[in-house]
N, C-alpha and C positions, 0 to 999 in steps of 0.2 A: 373984637377982628380976632379971627381963628389962625391960628398958625399953620403956614401950608407945612406939609411933611418934606422930610430931608432927606432925598434919595441920591447914594453914590453908586455908578456904574461902573465896575471896573472888568475890562475886555480889553485884550490885545489886536483887537480887530476893529478900526476905526470907522468901517460902515456900521459894524454892529453896533459900536457906541451912539454912532450919530441917529440910527434908527431909532433906538430904543431911548434915547435922549428927546427926540422930538414927540415920540407918544407920549412920554410923560411929562412933559413940559406942556402940551397941550391939554393935559387935562389937569394942569395947574400945579404939579409939584416942583418943588425948589431939586434942580438938579445940578450933581457935581460929576465930573468924570476922572477914570486913571486909567494907565495903559497896561499895567502890571502890577504884579500883586505887593512888591515894596513900596512903589507911590500907593497902592492901594490901602495897605495897611498903616501911612504915613498919613493920609487924608482920612482915613476912618478915626483916626487917634485926634486929629485935629478939628476935624468938622462935626465929629457926632451926629452922625445921619441916622433916620430913624429905620432904613432899610438900606441893603446894600445887594445890588443886583450883580453877581460874581460868574464869571467863565470858569471854568474848570482848566481848559488847557491852555498854559500860557508859559512863555520860558520862563525860567532862573526857579520861579515859585509857583506852584499851581494855585490853584482855586483850593484843593483840600487843604493845601499846607495854611494860605492864607487862611482858612476858615478856622483851623484848629489854635491858629496864633489869635485870632479876634476871641474865641470863646476863653481862652487861658489869659487873656488879659482883662482885668475889671473896667478898665476903663472902656471896654467896648465889646464886652460880654454879652450883654443885653441886646445888641443891634439885631436886628430881625436879618438873615442871610436866605436871598432866592438864588439859588444857583440856575443859571441861565447857560446852558451847552449842547452841543452837538454829542456830546460823550453820552453814549446809555439811550441813546434815540431807538426809534421802532425798527430801523435797520440793523440794528447792532444786534443780533440774536442767537450768536454763538455761544453753546450749553459750555458751561466748565464747571465742573464737582457738584452736578445738579441745580445750577442757576446760568440763566441767561445774562451776557455780560450787560446788557442794558438794567436788568434789576441787579445786578451788583455794583454799577456805577451808581444808582439811586440809594443802593444801603450805604455805602459807604460817603455819600454826602449827607445823609442824615447822620449818621455817626460823627463826623466832623462837627456837627452843629447847624447844619442847613436847616430852616424849616419850611423850606418849598424845593423843589427843583422839577425845572422846564427844560426840553430839549427845543432844539433850535430846528427846523425856521419853527416860529410860534407866532399865531395872530397877534396884534394889537389886542384884541378883545380878551383873549385867553391871558396877554401877559397885565393886563390891567385889573383881569379878577383876581388872577393871584397877589398881585402887590396889593390891592385893596386888602386882601385876606389876612397877609402877613401884618400890615400896618392895623388890621383891627385888632388881631390877636395881641399885638404886642402893646394894646392899650392907646395906641395913636385916634 
């Protein structure tokens, strides 16, 4: 019997968590949730998920900080992180220092250790495609 992939959603928006959770559970994944960065880090260490779907804009500890801490901790460093955020979307096109804000946000996400970066709103089809890609690249 094949084990279901374990996915942790970390987002301070309850509606977003509920939607993403529903999409992932329908696809057969085992899903866990956290509503802030500190809870996300604690659950990541405790549950050892195969993937974390991580928001950036959260109070106290943002997604960039969470991702950096995950990468520095040998217990969580190998967990794939997919950033799912409104930050860096197509409407976010201010140019500063030769980069659009959207490109800059994506670059920061990858620099801190994310392996995928999606902007909200996202379709269920696109989310599942990227989730499968991250899980596949991680050897699941």
